[in-house]
NULO-352814 format. One record per residue (C-alpha): x, y, z. Coordinates in steps of 0.1 Angstrom, whole numbers, plus 5000, padded with zeros to 4 digits. Last residue first. Example, Ala and Ser with C-alpha at 12.3 -4.5 7.8 and 13.67 -1.06 7.14 Angstrom:
513749895071;512349555078;
END
This chain:
508151924964;504752014951;503151674933;500651454955;500051694984;499852054968;499051944937;495751764946;494852044968;495552284942;493652034915;490152124943;489952424934;488252294898;485552164921;483752474919;481152474942;482052184964;485652324960;484652684970;485452705004;488752505001;490052764978;489953065005;492053334985;495153494994;497253204983;500853074987;502252814973;506252754985;508852474978;511952674977;514252844964;512553124939;508853094957;505553084946;502953334950;499353424952;496853664949;499254014954;496554294949;496154454914;493654664923;491254584900;492354274879;493554114917;497053934906;498553604905;502053494898;504253664926;507253594932;508953524961;512653514979;512653894984;509153925001;506954114988;506054485002;502554555009;501154195006;496854205017;495254285054;491354315051;491153935038;488253755027;487653704995;486253474969;487653344937;486953414900;489853264877;492053434847;494953334827;494252984827;492852764858;494952474863;497852524843;497552844847;497952794886;501052614886;502852894866;503452914827;501653264823;500853454851;497553464864;495053764867;492453734895;488653784892;486853894920;483453784939;484353394931;481653114950;481552974982;482153265000;478253334997;478053655020;481653705036;482653955005;486054125027;488254265000;486754604990;489554805013;492954675024;494354735061;497254635078;499454665045;502254365048;505654335047;508254085033;510553975049;510953565048;508953495075;506453825067;505353665033;505053335049;502653505072;500853635045;500353355024;499453175057;496653415062;495353395030;495953025026;499652945028;501152585009;504652455020;507052175011;509252035032;512952145030;513752035067;515252435068;512152545052;509952385078;512152505104;511752855094;508152795085;507052645121;508952915136;506753205121;503952955131;504752925170;505953325172;502453415152;500353145170;501553295205;500953655191;497153615183;495853925167;492254005162;492054295190;491854575162;492254935159;494754985131;498155145128;500154895147;503854975145;505954835117;509154645113;507654305101;506954145134;505954415153;503354425126;501054165140;499753905119;496253945114;493653615127;492853335111;493753115076;495552825071;499052695070;499452425056;503052195057;504251905045;505651555050;504851575089;506351475118;509951605115;507951925111;506251885147;509951775162;511052095149;508252305162;508052145195;510352435215;508552685191;505652655223;502352515214;499452605189;498052285180;498852065148;496351945128;497251615110;496051525079;496751195057;496851295020;495151134993;493751454973;490151324994;492151305025;493551645019;489551785007;488351645041;490851755064;490852125054;486552055050;486452025089;487952365097;490852405120;490452355157;492352395193;489652435220;490352695253;488352615288;486452955291;484152765318;483252415291;480052385318;478752725310;479252615266;481652915247;484152735250;487152955238;488652935204;492452845191;493552775159;495252525144;498152465115;497452115093;500251915087;500051705056;501351335060;501651205024;499550865020;502150575021;501150324993;499849995005;
END
């Protein structure tokens, strides 16, 4: 039997809301992530937010890393001060996942970054973010595309989608300064926001949209995860 690639999926945290939970913290990720990884032939493992000392062992136990969405990345990690009023941050998660990126690249394993995951990879490699962008949060019907992206020729996304593709959009931040090791391969057709990147030296694919929310309505999105699980190396 062929060994299934082990895919580490970064988890998030939330406080339990039931009275009997007494404010206990839950580790979670969206079930759709584990479903689509299994459908692509992978074995999903959720990685809880942990002390950075655990990172080397976690990365050693997986074949590939998927960085999921969630909170904003704290601006001090890319050399800026907060310029917006928001409490949507988790410094422990930032510290842990920045180390995850570092160690995953050190061990030569592929990374797929989705939304926050793309932004985190950019920060980890020396890039900066726009702390607030307009017209990129469309929470109605995220299973369908709300804006069109333009895709670079001779890129993996062009192989999957062609010149243009309609994507959902659920982000308030975006790439401002692209890390020197990264190359943009897709842009918003209206304002040129970077929508996807690859690395010049590592096996990295970063997407600003949420393809996992589109796979049931638009099965072609599953090809991203098929590529990640079975081909990306």
